[in-house]
N, C-alpha and C positions, 0 to 999 in steps of 0.2 A: 799292478796287482800283487798282493801278498805272495811271496815266494813259497810259503808253506802250503799253498794250494797244490803246487807241483809235487810236494811230498805226499799229499793225499792222493794225487793222481797215480803215484806209484802203487799205493795201496789198492786202488780200484783196478789198476792194470794187473797186479798179482792175483787178485781175486778172480777177475774175469778170465785170466789165462788158464786157470784150473779147469774150466768148463770143457774146453775142446782140446786140451793139451795131449790127450791120448787118442785123438781122432786119427792121426796119421800112423799110429802104431797099434791099432786094434788087432791086427793079425798077430803081432808079437805077444800082446796081452792074452789073446785067446789061446795061442799055442802054449804059453807058459802055465796058464791056469786050467788048461784042459776043457775049454768051453768053445762053442761055435762062435764064429765072428759076429753073427747077429745078436748073440747073447752079450758079447762084449760091447756091442753098440748101445745096449741098454744102460751102460755106465754113463753115457752121455745123456740119454733120454731122462733117466731118473734124476740126475743132477739138475737138468734144466727145469723139470717140473717142480722139484723142491725149491730151487732158486726163485722161480716165479711166484710161488705161493707162500713161502715161509716169511718173507719180510713183513707183510702186514700183520701177521699173527705175532711175530716176535716183537714188533714195535709196540703193539698193544700190551704185551706181557712185560715189557721193560720201560713203560712210559715214564716211570718216576726215577729212573736211574740216570745219574749225571753222565753226559755224553762222552767225555774223554775216558772215563772209567769203563763205560760200556764198550767203547771202541777197543780198548786194551783187552777186555775180557773176550770179546768176539775174535780178536786176532789170536788170542791164546787157544781158543776152541778150534779156530781155523788151522792153526799150527798142529794141534793134536790130530785133527782129521787127516791132514797130509802125512803126519807121522805114522798113523795107522796104515795109510796106503803104502808107505815105504816098506813096512814089515809084513803086510798082509800075506798070509799063506794060501788064501783061497779066494775064489770069486765072490763068495758071500761076504767075507770080511772086507774086501775091496769095495763092495757095494755100500756097506755100512760107512766106510771111510768117506765115500763120495757124498752120502747123505749128510754127514756131519759137516763136511766142507761146504756143501751147497747152502745149508741152513745158516751157518755163521757168515758165509760169504755174502748172501743176499742182504743180511742186516748191515754188513760192513759198507756196502755200496751206498745205502741210504744214509748211514752215519757219516760217510765221507762228504756227501752232499751237504748234510747239516753242518758239519765242521767248516767246510769251505765257505758256505754262505754266511757264517758267523764271524769269520776272521777277515773278511774284506768289507769295504764300504759298499753302500747300496748301489753305487754307480757300477761296481764291478761284479755284483752278485750273479747276474745271469751268465756273465762270461766265465766266472769261477765254476758254476754248475756245469756249463758246457765243457770246460776242460776236464772235469771229473768223468763225464760220460765219454769223452774222447779216449780216456784211459781204458774204459770198459770196452768200447768198440774196437780199439786198437789191439787189445789183448785177445779178443775173439778171433781177430784176423791172424795174429802172429802166434797164438798159442799152438796151433797145429804144426807149423814148420819148426818151432823151437822144440816141441815134444818129439817130433820126428827125428831131428838131428841128434838130440841127446839119447833118445830111445834106441836108435840104430847103433850108436857108438858105444853106449854104456849099459843098455838094458832098459826096460820100460819103467823101472823104479827111479831112474836118474832124473826125469823131469820133476817128480815129486820132491826129490832132495833139493833141487833148485828152488822150488816154491817154498819149501820149509825155510831155507836160508834167507830168501827175500822177505818172508813173513817176519823173521826175527829182526831184520833190518827195519821193516815197517814199524814194528812195535817200539823200537828204540827211537825212531823219528817222532812218533806220536807222544811217547812219554816225555821226551826232552823239549820238544818244540811246540806242542799244543797246550793251550790253557784250558782251564775248566769251563765247561759250557752247561748251563742248567737245562734240563729237559723241557720240551714244549709239548703241549697236547696236540696230537695229530688228528687228522680227519678219520673217523671210523670207516672201515672198509666198505660197509653198506652204503655210506654216504658217497664214497668215491664211485662205487658202481652205478649209483643213480645218475651220474653224469652221462652214462651210456644210453640213457633214454633218448638223447639227441642222436637221431639216426645218422646224421652227418659224421658225428664222432665215432659211433659204433662201427660204421662201414670202414672208416679210416683205420681204426684199430684192427679190424678184421683183415685189412689189406696187409698190414705189417705182419700179422700172424701167418697168413697164407703165403706171403712172399718168403719168409724164413722157413716155413714148412717145405716148400718146393726146393729151396736152395739146399737145405741140409739133407734132403733125400739123396742127393748126389754127393755133396761136399763131405758129409759125414763118412762116406765110404769111397773117397777119391783114391786112396791108396790101393785097395783091392781092384778098383775099376781100371786104373792105368796098368797095374800088374797083369791083370787077366786079359785086357783088350789089346795091350801094346807090348806086353812082355818085358816091361822095364824093371830094373833093379833098384836097390835102395838109394844109390847116388842120384839117379835121375828123378826118383820120387821126391827126394829132398829139394832138388832144383825146381821141380814143378811147384811145390808148396811155397818156395821162396818167391818165385815169380808171381804166384797168386797173391801172396801176402803183400808184396810191394804194390801190385796193381790195385788191391783192395784199399790199402791206405791212401793211395793217390786218388782213388775213386771218391773217398769222402770229401776231399777238397773240390774235385770236379763237380760232384753233385751239388755242393753249396753254390759254386759259381753258376751252374746251369739254373738253379732255382732263383738266384738273384737277377740273372740276365733275362730269363724267359718266363719267370713265374713258377710257382710251386706246382700248379696243376699240369701244365704241359710237360714239365720235367718229370713228374711222377709217372704219367702215362707213357711218355717216351722211354723212360728207363725200364719200366716193366715189360714193354713190348720187346725191346732189343735184348733184354736179359733172358726172357723166355725163348726167343729165337736162338740165342747163343747156346742155351741148354739143349735144344733140339738138334742143333748142328754138331755139337761136340762128338756124338757117337759116329758121325760121318767123317770125322777128321783123324781118327785113330790110326789110319793107314800111313799118315805122314806127320812125323813129329813136329816140324816147324809150323805147319798149318794148325795142328792141335794147340801148340803153345800160344799162337796168336789169338785163336778163338777163346782159349781158356783165360788169357789175360783180359780180354773184353768182359768175359763172364765175371772174373774176379773184381774188375774195376766197378762194374755195375752192382755187384752184390752189396756194396756199402755206399754207392753213390745215391741210393734212394733215401738213406737215413736223414741227412740234413734237410732234404726237400720235404720228407714226410713230417719231421718234427716242426718245421716252419709252417707247414700246412695245418697241423694240429693247433699251433698257437694262433694262427689266423682264424681258424674255425671256432675256437673256444678260448678267447683271451682271458676270460674270467676264471677259468679253471686250467690254465696252461700247465701249472706245476703238477696237478693231478694227472693230466693227460700224459705228461712225460713219464710219470711213474707207471701208469697203466700200460703205456707203450713199451716200457722196459719188460713188463710181465708178458705182454703179447709176443715180443721178440723171443723170449726164452721158452715160452710155451710152443712157439713155432719150431724152435730148435729141437725141443723134446719130441714133438709129433713127427717132424721130418726124419729124425734119427730112427724113430720107431718104425715108420713106414718104410724107410730104406732097408731096415733089417728084414721086414716082412717080404719085401720084393726079392731080396737075395735068397731068402729061405724057400719061397714058393715058386719063384721063376728063375731069373738070372740077373746078375748085377748089370748086364747090358741094358736092362729095362729101367734102371734107376733114373737116368736123365729124362726119359719120356714121362714117367710117373711124376717126377719133380716138376716138369714143365706144365703138366696139367693143373697143378696147384698155382702156378704163376698165372695161368689163364683165369682161374678163379679170383686171384688177387687183382687182376686187371678189371674184372667185372665189379668187385666190391669198391674199387677206387672210383670207377665211373659212377656207381650208385651214390657214393659219398658226395661227389662233386655235383651231382644233380639235385641234391637236397637243398632246400632253402636255408639261408643263414639263420641260426637260432642261438644267439649269444646269451639271451636273457636268462635262460634256464641254468646254464653253466655258471653265470655270474652269481645268480641267487644261491646256488649250491655252495659256491666258494665262500660267500658271506656267512652262510649258515654254519660253516665249519669253524 
């Protein structure tokens, strides 16, 4: 496979890392900018909403722009967004910076997929796209521990300085190593949404959305959770996020192995059940750190173990529109991140952070319900295939 794909993976990794990079230092951001921690949590929610919705709009607006040029422009805007974050004097300015970064970042992920699929042979196309999305998923997992370590050591602006430097590196790679790629007409957003008429697909996408909603209700506020319930300091919080990140990255491979060995359906159901149970058990383990770390590692592992199984299930369920479903699934994941972060802040504001795992687990139950509903639907490939041909 063309090695330039891995350069594009770096771009997707950098873009994805910005989304949750302040998740572990929300308390530091809140204290410095004089806002409540639940308001700081909206910096994640708003980013995720913009990220999920901006790409289709921006793709339509830039349909006639050559792809390498558009990628460089998007990277420049992304750099500016993070530059504003570095110097932002207030919460409102930082929010604007997050919106700029999210909009340009969402377009960059799609462009990375486009560039990757054009520089490899057809035999490697699916693998190249998969590598790009590995960069995104890996960044979502590692963004928090990286941000936490830098934020605690050098202040909350330090993670954004790292992102700005990596963005410049990415711009240089694209400029020197990527060739020109002519734009291609994309499928209109309305046409993409019509594929959700297939209830099997609709419930599957809802499963991803609800799963991430439940996960982020706790994960987005894990730092204040462990500080308040266990009295841990910055060093232990960093270790916890590192353990979680390693477990989550390993979980992606484990999830793929489970899906290949036992099938996508049993894997998805099993992962959701154990994941939900681990969230419910976490509050009961805070009295003993080693026990908490074990349960948290299981929770972290399963948080991304579902992704390869779910993506394979979508391809099996709608092979004729598999590319569209991967795009819609990416939006579903980020909307789930946005809603989970928002719900987590509401729980903290109106009750206590100790209730976040319970509320999050309730969404996991709903995810289990929609997964079962999807699997009980009859196979209906013809509609998706027809839609993909119409595009």
